[in-house]
C-alpha angles and dihedrals in degrees: 000000000000093000130024141159133216120217125194118203120225112246109156113229091357089076087100083085088070090057092054091046093048094047089056096043093048090052096047109024108010091165088069088069103028094047097049116124092214133012110206137188147164128211110334088357090066090059090057090046092049094050090052094045097051092049104247105175114255095248092051090038093062092048090045094054094042089054091050091050091056095050140076123231099278092051090046089058091051092050092048091050090051101042108034112090120243092254095045092121091055092051092045099046111104092003106060120063117195123193117220133179114218110228097215098059105005090240122150121249124188117206124197106153124072126184096195143010090252090053091052091050091049092053090051092049091050092051091052097048107113108187116251092358090068097025141284104271112063120219119250135237118198088351094304123110115238135176140193111335091213090070091071106016120007095175110044114211091008089138091066111092091221094059117107107213123209123192134156093225123087110249139089100321113123093240115030141116115291121221121217094239132049115251125202094192123080141151130211123226117182090338093310116126111225121183117220104245140119092259092060092044087058092045093051093048093049091049087079097042119085110234122239119256094268097036099081093055093046093048091047092054092047093048092047089055093048094048090046090058090048095049091044091051092053096045 
């Protein structure tokens, strides 16, 4: 492929899967990430996409995402204000694609241009706002209220054949966990294919449960190993 995109599904606290996947990809085929035309994400997936797009070094990147996974929305805003570089909006414009769900009509909106660092942060906060769980009044972007992008499109640009999709649920995404047995039954949530099995039931439930202090590192190592086997098998 001459041009391709990468899209990270939103998955709450299961986003640690993305860290394991990225660690493996950056070790084995870094061009897959660095050469992508657009890096997309919804909900927690957009935080991973944003960190990649603005060029946070991998060591800091892992700490950055782990901190975000352990925080609620207000703390996420504080971390973004502290960690994103002053020119983050310039680096992200045209490269980062954030999925938002408009509150008024539940329609999906994709945002790729940002006039300021504050505007970029606001778009990320809107995409991460899960109603009730994060509060009752959604944040606004350009004066319009938006909520969790996963509610309308959890894999931005998934419909394009050149988009590499990453999700922590076993299904039809390009990079995802693989179950030991084939499953005919699946559901689709925000364009993410999710097989009906006990593994995914556990993954969905833990998406809403903050991990313990040691859990993110352990999950990251496990997911890196699993993705490594998958990438090695396809090479």
